[in-house]
N, C-alpha and C positions, 0 to 999 in steps of 0.2 A: 432770543434764541441765538446761540453761538454755534457755528458749524465750520468744518473744514472738509472740503470735498476731496477724498482720496480713493477709497475703495468702498464696496458695499458695507454698510454699517450694521452692526448687531448691538444688542444691549449688553452692557457689562455684566448684568445678572445672569446671562446665558452662558458665560465662559466657564470652563472647567479648571480646576487647579492645575497649574503648570502652563496654562495658555498665556501668551503675551499678546498685547494689542496696543494700538495708538488711539487716544481719545480723539474722536472726530466731531462730537457735538455734545453739549450739555443742555438739556431741556428742563431746567429747574426754575422755580420761582426765585425772586430776588434774595430772600433770606437763605434758602437752601443753597442757591448758587454761590452766594458769598461764603457760606460755610465750607462748601466743597473747594472753592478757590483757596481758602485759607489752609485747607488740608493738602493742597498741592495738585488738585485736579484741574488741569488746564488743557485746552485744545492743543493737539500736537504732542502731548506728553506720552511717553511709553509707560506701560504698566504691566504687571504680572499678577495673576490670581494665585495666591498661595494656598488658601483654604476656603471652604464653603461651610457655613454653619449648618447644623442639622435642620431639616425641613425648610422653614423660611427664615432661618437664622442669618446672622451677618456674614459679610464677606471680608476676608483678610486679603488686602491688596498691597503690593509693593510698588511704590512710585520712586524710581531711582534707588536711593539708599534708605528711604523712609517707608515704614510699615504703617498702614492705616486700616482700621476696622470700620466698615460702613454698613448701614442698614440696607437690607435687600431692596426696600422701596426707594432708597436714594440711588442704588445701582441701576434700577429700572430707567432712571432719567438720564443716564450717561450712555451715549452711543460710542462704539469703538469700531475701528477697522482692524481686522485680524491680519 
C-alpha cells in the first residue's frame, strides 16, 4: 500500500468530469499496481477527470498531457485528494 497524507481522500471513481485532484494512495495488487504505474498513475501526480462512461463504464483521465482510459474497478483502488 502506497500513500501520501495531504487532505481527506476520496476514490477516483467518485469524481465528476472537470474535477481535478492529486493521487494520495493506490490500493491495488501488484499486477494492477504495475499497470497503473506504467500508465502514469503515481502518488502526488495531479489528474483531471475528462469523461465518465455510461453506467459503470470507463473513466477518461488526463495525467499531465497524457489521456488514459481506465476501468471503473481500477479507479475504485485509487484514492485522491481534491
